Chimera marker file (.cmm) of the C-alpha trace (Angstrom):
<marker_set name="trace">
<marker id="1" x="96.146" y="153.511" z="167.793" r="1" g="1" b="0" radius="0.5"/>
<marker id="2" x="99.694" y="155.221" z="167.918" r="1" g="1" b="0" radius="0.5"/>
<marker id="3" x="102.517" y="153.670" z="165.227" r="1" g="1" b="0" radius="0.5"/>
<marker id="4" x="104.569" y="152.451" z="168.114" r="1" g="1" b="0" radius="0.5"/>
<marker id="5" x="101.689" y="150.217" z="169.252" r="1" g="1" b="0" radius="0.5"/>
<marker id="6" x="101.622" y="148.593" z="165.589" r="1" g="1" b="0" radius="0.5"/>
<marker id="7" x="103.613" y="145.395" z="165.320" r="1" g="1" b="0" radius="0.5"/>
<marker id="8" x="106.580" y="145.628" z="162.504" r="1" g="1" b="0" radius="0.5"/>
<marker id="9" x="104.588" y="144.247" z="159.959" r="1" g="1" b="0" radius="0.5"/>
<marker id="10" x="101.799" y="146.319" z="160.498" r="1" g="1" b="0" radius="0.5"/>
<marker id="11" x="104.326" y="149.176" z="160.404" r="1" g="1" b="0" radius="0.5"/>
<marker id="12" x="105.752" y="148.324" z="157.303" r="1" g="1" b="0" radius="0.5"/>
<marker id="13" x="102.450" y="148.029" z="155.503" r="1" g="1" b="0" radius="0.5"/>
<marker id="14" x="101.430" y="151.410" z="156.569" r="1" g="1" b="0" radius="0.5"/>
<marker id="15" x="104.805" y="152.958" z="155.446" r="1" g="1" b="0" radius="0.5"/>
<marker id="16" x="104.392" y="151.322" z="152.146" r="1" g="1" b="0" radius="0.5"/>
<marker id="17" x="100.622" y="152.087" z="151.887" r="1" g="1" b="0" radius="0.5"/>
<marker id="18" x="101.975" y="155.922" z="152.519" r="1" g="1" b="0" radius="0.5"/>
<marker id="19" x="105.004" y="155.419" z="149.922" r="1" g="1" b="0" radius="0.5"/>
<marker id="20" x="102.489" y="154.110" z="147.114" r="1" g="1" b="0" radius="0.5"/>
<marker id="21" x="100.026" y="157.119" z="147.863" r="1" g="1" b="0" radius="0.5"/>
<marker id="22" x="102.833" y="159.531" z="147.501" r="1" g="1" b="0" radius="0.5"/>
<marker id="23" x="103.809" y="158.042" z="144.419" r="1" g="1" b="0" radius="0.5"/>
<marker id="24" x="100.338" y="158.129" z="143.049" r="1" g="1" b="0" radius="0.5"/>
<marker id="25" x="100.078" y="161.497" z="143.570" r="1" g="1" b="0" radius="0.5"/>
<marker id="26" x="103.583" y="162.487" z="142.221" r="1" g="1" b="0" radius="0.5"/>
<marker id="27" x="103.258" y="160.121" z="139.088" r="1" g="1" b="0" radius="0.5"/>
<marker id="28" x="99.362" y="160.369" z="138.820" r="1" g="1" b="0" radius="0.5"/>
<marker id="29" x="97.186" y="161.273" z="136.053" r="1" g="1" b="0" radius="0.5"/>
<marker id="30" x="99.550" y="163.861" z="134.623" r="1" g="1" b="0" radius="0.5"/>
<marker id="31" x="102.493" y="161.505" z="134.144" r="1" g="1" b="0" radius="0.5"/>
<marker id="32" x="104.502" y="160.352" z="130.935" r="1" g="1" b="0" radius="0.5"/>
<marker id="33" x="103.837" y="156.742" z="132.015" r="1" g="1" b="0" radius="0.5"/>
<marker id="34" x="100.336" y="157.216" z="132.789" r="1" g="1" b="0" radius="0.5"/>
<marker id="35" x="99.680" y="158.399" z="129.389" r="1" g="1" b="0" radius="0.5"/>
<marker id="36" x="101.787" y="155.833" z="127.656" r="1" g="1" b="0" radius="0.5"/>
<marker id="37" x="99.252" y="153.061" z="129.246" r="1" g="1" b="0" radius="0.5"/>
<marker id="38" x="96.124" y="154.858" z="127.504" r="1" g="1" b="0" radius="0.5"/>
<marker id="39" x="97.513" y="156.031" z="124.526" r="1" g="1" b="0" radius="0.5"/>
<marker id="40" x="96.141" y="156.552" z="122.072" r="1" g="1" b="0" radius="0.5"/>
<marker id="41" x="93.120" y="158.041" z="123.679" r="1" g="1" b="0" radius="0.5"/>
<marker id="42" x="89.866" y="156.643" z="121.998" r="1" g="1" b="0" radius="0.5"/>
<marker id="43" x="86.170" y="157.274" z="122.262" r="1" g="1" b="0" radius="0.5"/>
<marker id="44" x="83.880" y="154.584" z="121.863" r="1" g="1" b="0" radius="0.5"/>
<marker id="45" x="79.899" y="154.785" z="121.146" r="1" g="1" b="0" radius="0.5"/>
<marker id="46" x="77.389" y="152.700" z="119.482" r="1" g="1" b="0" radius="0.5"/>
<marker id="47" x="73.453" y="152.832" z="117.921" r="1" g="1" b="0" radius="0.5"/>
<marker id="48" x="71.594" y="150.097" z="116.771" r="1" g="1" b="0" radius="0.5"/>
<marker id="49" x="73.959" y="149.321" z="113.684" r="1" g="1" b="0" radius="0.5"/>
<marker id="50" x="77.291" y="149.987" z="114.451" r="1" g="1" b="0" radius="0.5"/>
<marker id="51" x="79.915" y="150.623" z="116.918" r="1" g="1" b="0" radius="0.5"/>
<marker id="52" x="82.318" y="153.918" z="116.134" r="1" g="1" b="0" radius="0.5"/>
<marker id="53" x="85.717" y="154.270" z="117.670" r="1" g="1" b="0" radius="0.5"/>
<marker id="54" x="87.814" y="157.369" z="117.286" r="1" g="1" b="0" radius="0.5"/>
<marker id="55" x="91.004" y="157.607" z="118.021" r="1" g="1" b="0" radius="0.5"/>
<marker id="56" x="93.775" y="160.774" z="118.306" r="1" g="1" b="0" radius="0.5"/>
<marker id="57" x="96.964" y="160.010" z="116.230" r="1" g="1" b="0" radius="0.5"/>
<marker id="58" x="98.309" y="163.071" z="115.699" r="1" g="1" b="0" radius="0.5"/>
<marker id="59" x="101.484" y="163.194" z="113.337" r="1" g="1" b="0" radius="0.5"/>
<marker id="60" x="100.751" y="159.768" z="111.926" r="1" g="1" b="0" radius="0.5"/>
<marker id="61" x="100.183" y="158.665" z="108.719" r="1" g="1" b="0" radius="0.5"/>
<marker id="62" x="97.816" y="156.159" z="107.675" r="1" g="1" b="0" radius="0.5"/>
<marker id="63" x="100.423" y="153.606" z="106.432" r="1" g="1" b="0" radius="0.5"/>
<marker id="64" x="101.959" y="153.685" z="110.318" r="1" g="1" b="0" radius="0.5"/>
<marker id="65" x="98.809" y="152.344" z="111.832" r="1" g="1" b="0" radius="0.5"/>
<marker id="66" x="97.452" y="148.742" z="111.929" r="1" g="1" b="0" radius="0.5"/>
<marker id="67" x="93.630" y="147.898" z="112.831" r="1" g="1" b="0" radius="0.5"/>
<marker id="68" x="92.298" y="144.208" z="113.327" r="1" g="1" b="0" radius="0.5"/>
<marker id="69" x="89.103" y="142.714" z="114.977" r="1" g="1" b="0" radius="0.5"/>
<marker id="70" x="89.368" y="139.400" z="116.391" r="1" g="1" b="0" radius="0.5"/>
<marker id="71" x="87.124" y="137.501" z="118.792" r="1" g="1" b="0" radius="0.5"/>
<marker id="72" x="84.973" y="140.680" z="119.622" r="1" g="1" b="0" radius="0.5"/>
<marker id="73" x="88.305" y="142.639" z="120.247" r="1" g="1" b="0" radius="0.5"/>
<marker id="74" x="89.477" y="145.895" z="118.377" r="1" g="1" b="0" radius="0.5"/>
<marker id="75" x="93.183" y="146.078" z="118.124" r="1" g="1" b="0" radius="0.5"/>
<marker id="76" x="94.652" y="149.493" z="116.929" r="1" g="1" b="0" radius="0.5"/>
<marker id="77" x="98.368" y="149.556" z="116.874" r="1" g="1" b="0" radius="0.5"/>
<marker id="78" x="101.497" y="151.324" z="115.216" r="1" g="1" b="0" radius="0.5"/>
<marker id="79" x="104.711" y="153.200" z="115.723" r="1" g="1" b="0" radius="0.5"/>
<marker id="80" x="105.922" y="156.639" z="115.969" r="1" g="1" b="0" radius="0.5"/>
<marker id="81" x="109.381" y="156.760" z="114.488" r="1" g="1" b="0" radius="0.5"/>
<marker id="82" x="111.801" y="159.776" z="116.016" r="1" g="1" b="0" radius="0.5"/>
<marker id="83" x="112.781" y="162.550" z="114.147" r="1" g="1" b="0" radius="0.5"/>
<marker id="84" x="116.289" y="162.253" z="112.830" r="1" g="1" b="0" radius="0.5"/>
<marker id="85" x="118.149" y="165.754" z="113.857" r="1" g="1" b="0" radius="0.5"/>
<marker id="86" x="121.173" y="166.952" z="111.827" r="1" g="1" b="0" radius="0.5"/>
<marker id="87" x="124.349" y="167.092" z="113.324" r="1" g="1" b="0" radius="0.5"/>
<marker id="88" x="124.006" y="170.653" z="114.287" r="1" g="1" b="0" radius="0.5"/>
<marker id="89" x="120.868" y="170.315" z="115.784" r="1" g="1" b="0" radius="0.5"/>
<marker id="90" x="119.682" y="169.138" z="119.488" r="1" g="1" b="0" radius="0.5"/>
<marker id="91" x="116.615" y="168.864" z="121.138" r="1" g="1" b="0" radius="0.5"/>
<marker id="92" x="115.572" y="171.345" z="123.844" r="1" g="1" b="0" radius="0.5"/>
<marker id="93" x="112.432" y="169.764" z="124.899" r="1" g="1" b="0" radius="0.5"/>
<marker id="94" x="111.380" y="166.294" z="123.922" r="1" g="1" b="0" radius="0.5"/>
<marker id="95" x="107.848" y="165.512" z="124.994" r="1" g="1" b="0" radius="0.5"/>
<marker id="96" x="106.230" y="163.622" z="122.022" r="1" g="1" b="0" radius="0.5"/>
<marker id="97" x="106.999" y="160.028" z="122.620" r="1" g="1" b="0" radius="0.5"/>
<marker id="98" x="108.158" y="157.866" z="120.222" r="1" g="1" b="0" radius="0.5"/>
<marker id="99" x="108.037" y="153.881" z="120.003" r="1" g="1" b="0" radius="0.5"/>
<marker id="100" x="105.077" y="151.280" z="119.349" r="1" g="1" b="0" radius="0.5"/>
<marker id="101" x="101.755" y="151.402" z="120.718" r="1" g="1" b="0" radius="0.5"/>
<marker id="102" x="98.869" y="149.088" z="121.083" r="1" g="1" b="0" radius="0.5"/>
<marker id="103" x="95.067" y="149.523" z="122.056" r="1" g="1" b="0" radius="0.5"/>
<marker id="104" x="92.827" y="146.805" z="122.576" r="1" g="1" b="0" radius="0.5"/>
<marker id="105" x="88.950" y="147.857" z="122.692" r="1" g="1" b="0" radius="0.5"/>
<marker id="106" x="86.368" y="145.158" z="123.325" r="1" g="1" b="0" radius="0.5"/>
<marker id="107" x="83.385" y="145.630" z="121.248" r="1" g="1" b="0" radius="0.5"/>
<marker id="108" x="79.784" y="145.683" z="123.159" r="1" g="1" b="0" radius="0.5"/>
<marker id="109" x="78.352" y="143.192" z="120.536" r="1" g="1" b="0" radius="0.5"/>
<marker id="110" x="79.421" y="140.622" z="118.023" r="1" g="1" b="0" radius="0.5"/>
<marker id="111" x="80.819" y="142.650" z="114.814" r="1" g="1" b="0" radius="0.5"/>
<marker id="112" x="80.503" y="141.924" z="110.854" r="1" g="1" b="0" radius="0.5"/>
<marker id="113" x="84.349" y="142.196" z="110.167" r="1" g="1" b="0" radius="0.5"/>
<marker id="114" x="83.927" y="142.307" z="106.549" r="1" g="1" b="0" radius="0.5"/>
<marker id="115" x="82.280" y="145.717" z="106.761" r="1" g="1" b="0" radius="0.5"/>
<marker id="116" x="84.542" y="147.481" z="109.114" r="1" g="1" b="0" radius="0.5"/>
<marker id="117" x="85.478" y="150.824" z="107.617" r="1" g="1" b="0" radius="0.5"/>
<marker id="118" x="88.421" y="153.151" z="108.764" r="1" g="1" b="0" radius="0.5"/>
<marker id="119" x="88.908" y="157.261" z="107.659" r="1" g="1" b="0" radius="0.5"/>
<marker id="120" x="92.020" y="159.244" z="109.154" r="1" g="1" b="0" radius="0.5"/>
<marker id="121" x="91.498" y="162.589" z="108.886" r="1" g="1" b="0" radius="0.5"/>
<marker id="122" x="93.277" y="165.671" z="111.039" r="1" g="1" b="0" radius="0.5"/>
<marker id="123" x="95.002" y="163.160" z="113.064" r="1" g="1" b="0" radius="0.5"/>
<marker id="124" x="91.731" y="161.776" z="114.077" r="1" g="1" b="0" radius="0.5"/>
<marker id="125" x="91.286" y="157.822" z="112.988" r="1" g="1" b="0" radius="0.5"/>
<marker id="126" x="87.369" y="156.924" z="112.817" r="1" g="1" b="0" radius="0.5"/>
<marker id="127" x="86.593" y="153.096" z="112.716" r="1" g="1" b="0" radius="0.5"/>
<marker id="128" x="82.723" y="152.023" z="111.889" r="1" g="1" b="0" radius="0.5"/>
<marker id="129" x="82.354" y="148.505" z="113.168" r="1" g="1" b="0" radius="0.5"/>
<marker id="130" x="78.990" y="147.496" z="111.741" r="1" g="1" b="0" radius="0.5"/>
<marker id="131" x="76.746" y="145.128" z="114.107" r="1" g="1" b="0" radius="0.5"/>
<marker id="132" x="76.535" y="141.506" z="112.712" r="1" g="1" b="0" radius="0.5"/>
<marker id="133" x="73.009" y="140.872" z="111.451" r="1" g="1" b="0" radius="0.5"/>
<marker id="134" x="72.563" y="137.860" z="113.701" r="1" g="1" b="0" radius="0.5"/>
<marker id="135" x="73.325" y="140.096" z="116.840" r="1" g="1" b="0" radius="0.5"/>
<marker id="136" x="70.802" y="142.794" z="115.941" r="1" g="1" b="0" radius="0.5"/>
<marker id="137" x="67.591" y="143.033" z="117.689" r="1" g="1" b="0" radius="0.5"/>
<marker id="138" x="64.582" y="141.767" z="116.215" r="1" g="1" b="0" radius="0.5"/>
<marker id="139" x="61.012" y="142.854" z="116.341" r="1" g="1" b="0" radius="0.5"/>
<marker id="140" x="58.896" y="139.780" z="117.206" r="1" g="1" b="0" radius="0.5"/>
<marker id="141" x="55.108" y="140.019" z="116.057" r="1" g="1" b="0" radius="0.5"/>
<marker id="142" x="52.832" y="138.668" z="118.325" r="1" g="1" b="0" radius="0.5"/>
<marker id="143" x="50.048" y="136.213" z="116.637" r="1" g="1" b="0" radius="0.5"/>
<marker id="144" x="46.480" y="136.184" z="118.083" r="1" g="1" b="0" radius="0.5"/>
<marker id="145" x="45.081" y="132.778" z="118.397" r="1" g="1" b="0" radius="0.5"/>
<link id1="1" id2="2" r="1" g="1" b="0" radius="0.2"/>
<link id1="2" id2="3" r="1" g="1" b="0" radius="0.2"/>
<link id1="3" id2="4" r="1" g="1" b="0" radius="0.2"/>
<link id1="4" id2="5" r="1" g="1" b="0" radius="0.2"/>
<link id1="5" id2="6" r="1" g="1" b="0" radius="0.2"/>
<link id1="6" id2="7" r="1" g="1" b="0" radius="0.2"/>
<link id1="7" id2="8" r="1" g="1" b="0" radius="0.2"/>
<link id1="8" id2="9" r="1" g="1" b="0" radius="0.2"/>
<link id1="9" id2="10" r="1" g="1" b="0" radius="0.2"/>
<link id1="10" id2="11" r="1" g="1" b="0" radius="0.2"/>
<link id1="11" id2="12" r="1" g="1" b="0" radius="0.2"/>
<link id1="12" id2="13" r="1" g="1" b="0" radius="0.2"/>
<link id1="13" id2="14" r="1" g="1" b="0" radius="0.2"/>
<link id1="14" id2="15" r="1" g="1" b="0" radius="0.2"/>
<link id1="15" id2="16" r="1" g="1" b="0" radius="0.2"/>
<link id1="16" id2="17" r="1" g="1" b="0" radius="0.2"/>
<link id1="17" id2="18" r="1" g="1" b="0" radius="0.2"/>
<link id1="18" id2="19" r="1" g="1" b="0" radius="0.2"/>
<link id1="19" id2="20" r="1" g="1" b="0" radius="0.2"/>
<link id1="20" id2="21" r="1" g="1" b="0" radius="0.2"/>
<link id1="21" id2="22" r="1" g="1" b="0" radius="0.2"/>
<link id1="22" id2="23" r="1" g="1" b="0" radius="0.2"/>
<link id1="23" id2="24" r="1" g="1" b="0" radius="0.2"/>
<link id1="24" id2="25" r="1" g="1" b="0" radius="0.2"/>
<link id1="25" id2="26" r="1" g="1" b="0" radius="0.2"/>
<link id1="26" id2="27" r="1" g="1" b="0" radius="0.2"/>
<link id1="27" id2="28" r="1" g="1" b="0" radius="0.2"/>
<link id1="28" id2="29" r="1" g="1" b="0" radius="0.2"/>
<link id1="29" id2="30" r="1" g="1" b="0" radius="0.2"/>
<link id1="30" id2="31" r="1" g="1" b="0" radius="0.2"/>
<link id1="31" id2="32" r="1" g="1" b="0" radius="0.2"/>
<link id1="32" id2="33" r="1" g="1" b="0" radius="0.2"/>
<link id1="33" id2="34" r="1" g="1" b="0" radius="0.2"/>
<link id1="34" id2="35" r="1" g="1" b="0" radius="0.2"/>
<link id1="35" id2="36" r="1" g="1" b="0" radius="0.2"/>
<link id1="36" id2="37" r="1" g="1" b="0" radius="0.2"/>
<link id1="37" id2="38" r="1" g="1" b="0" radius="0.2"/>
<link id1="38" id2="39" r="1" g="1" b="0" radius="0.2"/>
<link id1="39" id2="40" r="1" g="1" b="0" radius="0.2"/>
<link id1="40" id2="41" r="1" g="1" b="0" radius="0.2"/>
<link id1="41" id2="42" r="1" g="1" b="0" radius="0.2"/>
<link id1="42" id2="43" r="1" g="1" b="0" radius="0.2"/>
<link id1="43" id2="44" r="1" g="1" b="0" radius="0.2"/>
<link id1="44" id2="45" r="1" g="1" b="0" radius="0.2"/>
<link id1="45" id2="46" r="1" g="1" b="0" radius="0.2"/>
<link id1="46" id2="47" r="1" g="1" b="0" radius="0.2"/>
<link id1="47" id2="48" r="1" g="1" b="0" radius="0.2"/>
<link id1="48" id2="49" r="1" g="1" b="0" radius="0.2"/>
<link id1="49" id2="50" r="1" g="1" b="0" radius="0.2"/>
<link id1="50" id2="51" r="1" g="1" b="0" radius="0.2"/>
<link id1="51" id2="52" r="1" g="1" b="0" radius="0.2"/>
<link id1="52" id2="53" r="1" g="1" b="0" radius="0.2"/>
<link id1="53" id2="54" r="1" g="1" b="0" radius="0.2"/>
<link id1="54" id2="55" r="1" g="1" b="0" radius="0.2"/>
<link id1="55" id2="56" r="1" g="1" b="0" radius="0.2"/>
<link id1="56" id2="57" r="1" g="1" b="0" radius="0.2"/>
<link id1="57" id2="58" r="1" g="1" b="0" radius="0.2"/>
<link id1="58" id2="59" r="1" g="1" b="0" radius="0.2"/>
<link id1="59" id2="60" r="1" g="1" b="0" radius="0.2"/>
<link id1="60" id2="61" r="1" g="1" b="0" radius="0.2"/>
<link id1="61" id2="62" r="1" g="1" b="0" radius="0.2"/>
<link id1="62" id2="63" r="1" g="1" b="0" radius="0.2"/>
<link id1="63" id2="64" r="1" g="1" b="0" radius="0.2"/>
<link id1="64" id2="65" r="1" g="1" b="0" radius="0.2"/>
<link id1="65" id2="66" r="1" g="1" b="0" radius="0.2"/>
<link id1="66" id2="67" r="1" g="1" b="0" radius="0.2"/>
<link id1="67" id2="68" r="1" g="1" b="0" radius="0.2"/>
<link id1="68" id2="69" r="1" g="1" b="0" radius="0.2"/>
<link id1="69" id2="70" r="1" g="1" b="0" radius="0.2"/>
<link id1="70" id2="71" r="1" g="1" b="0" radius="0.2"/>
<link id1="71" id2="72" r="1" g="1" b="0" radius="0.2"/>
<link id1="72" id2="73" r="1" g="1" b="0" radius="0.2"/>
<link id1="73" id2="74" r="1" g="1" b="0" radius="0.2"/>
<link id1="74" id2="75" r="1" g="1" b="0" radius="0.2"/>
<link id1="75" id2="76" r="1" g="1" b="0" radius="0.2"/>
<link id1="76" id2="77" r="1" g="1" b="0" radius="0.2"/>
<link id1="77" id2="78" r="1" g="1" b="0" radius="0.2"/>
<link id1="78" id2="79" r="1" g="1" b="0" radius="0.2"/>
<link id1="79" id2="80" r="1" g="1" b="0" radius="0.2"/>
<link id1="80" id2="81" r="1" g="1" b="0" radius="0.2"/>
<link id1="81" id2="82" r="1" g="1" b="0" radius="0.2"/>
<link id1="82" id2="83" r="1" g="1" b="0" radius="0.2"/>
<link id1="83" id2="84" r="1" g="1" b="0" radius="0.2"/>
<link id1="84" id2="85" r="1" g="1" b="0" radius="0.2"/>
<link id1="85" id2="86" r="1" g="1" b="0" radius="0.2"/>
<link id1="86" id2="87" r="1" g="1" b="0" radius="0.2"/>
<link id1="87" id2="88" r="1" g="1" b="0" radius="0.2"/>
<link id1="88" id2="89" r="1" g="1" b="0" radius="0.2"/>
<link id1="89" id2="90" r="1" g="1" b="0" radius="0.2"/>
<link id1="90" id2="91" r="1" g="1" b="0" radius="0.2"/>
<link id1="91" id2="92" r="1" g="1" b="0" radius="0.2"/>
<link id1="92" id2="93" r="1" g="1" b="0" radius="0.2"/>
<link id1="93" id2="94" r="1" g="1" b="0" radius="0.2"/>
<link id1="94" id2="95" r="1" g="1" b="0" radius="0.2"/>
<link id1="95" id2="96" r="1" g="1" b="0" radius="0.2"/>
<link id1="96" id2="97" r="1" g="1" b="0" radius="0.2"/>
<link id1="97" id2="98" r="1" g="1" b="0" radius="0.2"/>
<link id1="98" id2="99" r="1" g="1" b="0" radius="0.2"/>
<link id1="99" id2="100" r="1" g="1" b="0" radius="0.2"/>
<link id1="100" id2="101" r="1" g="1" b="0" radius="0.2"/>
<link id1="101" id2="102" r="1" g="1" b="0" radius="0.2"/>
<link id1="102" id2="103" r="1" g="1" b="0" radius="0.2"/>
<link id1="103" id2="104" r="1" g="1" b="0" radius="0.2"/>
<link id1="104" id2="105" r="1" g="1" b="0" radius="0.2"/>
<link id1="105" id2="106" r="1" g="1" b="0" radius="0.2"/>
<link id1="106" id2="107" r="1" g="1" b="0" radius="0.2"/>
<link id1="107" id2="108" r="1" g="1" b="0" radius="0.2"/>
<link id1="108" id2="109" r="1" g="1" b="0" radius="0.2"/>
<link id1="109" id2="110" r="1" g="1" b="0" radius="0.2"/>
<link id1="110" id2="111" r="1" g="1" b="0" radius="0.2"/>
<link id1="111" id2="112" r="1" g="1" b="0" radius="0.2"/>
<link id1="112" id2="113" r="1" g="1" b="0" radius="0.2"/>
<link id1="113" id2="114" r="1" g="1" b="0" radius="0.2"/>
<link id1="114" id2="115" r="1" g="1" b="0" radius="0.2"/>
<link id1="115" id2="116" r="1" g="1" b="0" radius="0.2"/>
<link id1="116" id2="117" r="1" g="1" b="0" radius="0.2"/>
<link id1="117" id2="118" r="1" g="1" b="0" radius="0.2"/>
<link id1="118" id2="119" r="1" g="1" b="0" radius="0.2"/>
<link id1="119" id2="120" r="1" g="1" b="0" radius="0.2"/>
<link id1="120" id2="121" r="1" g="1" b="0" radius="0.2"/>
<link id1="121" id2="122" r="1" g="1" b="0" radius="0.2"/>
<link id1="122" id2="123" r="1" g="1" b="0" radius="0.2"/>
<link id1="123" id2="124" r="1" g="1" b="0" radius="0.2"/>
<link id1="124" id2="125" r="1" g="1" b="0" radius="0.2"/>
<link id1="125" id2="126" r="1" g="1" b="0" radius="0.2"/>
<link id1="126" id2="127" r="1" g="1" b="0" radius="0.2"/>
<link id1="127" id2="128" r="1" g="1" b="0" radius="0.2"/>
<link id1="128" id2="129" r="1" g="1" b="0" radius="0.2"/>
<link id1="129" id2="130" r="1" g="1" b="0" radius="0.2"/>
<link id1="130" id2="131" r="1" g="1" b="0" radius="0.2"/>
<link id1="131" id2="132" r="1" g="1" b="0" radius="0.2"/>
<link id1="132" id2="133" r="1" g="1" b="0" radius="0.2"/>
<link id1="133" id2="134" r="1" g="1" b="0" radius="0.2"/>
<link id1="134" id2="135" r="1" g="1" b="0" radius="0.2"/>
<link id1="135" id2="136" r="1" g="1" b="0" radius="0.2"/>
<link id1="136" id2="137" r="1" g="1" b="0" radius="0.2"/>
<link id1="137" id2="138" r="1" g="1" b="0" radius="0.2"/>
<link id1="138" id2="139" r="1" g="1" b="0" radius="0.2"/>
<link id1="139" id2="140" r="1" g="1" b="0" radius="0.2"/>
<link id1="140" id2="141" r="1" g="1" b="0" radius="0.2"/>
<link id1="141" id2="142" r="1" g="1" b="0" radius="0.2"/>
<link id1="142" id2="143" r="1" g="1" b="0" radius="0.2"/>
<link id1="143" id2="144" r="1" g="1" b="0" radius="0.2"/>
<link id1="144" id2="145" r="1" g="1" b="0" radius="0.2"/>
</marker_set>
């Protein structure tokens, strides 16, 4: 079907769709806005006893980071403050973003929030969230009659 055979609404929708594809290509995976949406990068894995979350936060201090667990959701938030330059200094390139961030991670099972531990080393935050005892799988003994 040729473009001129489409009604005006279909032509407009095709053009909007083409524009969206072009913008996605230009501002895709490598764009600053995309990185901000997924900042900071996290890895999440689990075993029988706990969920482990690692989070990349280079240049942060532990005091700059807040961690909480509520209703099965881990929240990691904080703020990177801008570096103040002296009067005779200026930026030539500024790619490290500043400002507040917040990342939410839903847990795969119930967590014992009293046992949560967090460690920060070399710019990587590691959070261990123990599985609630009531949620752990139990082996059921089969009784014979």
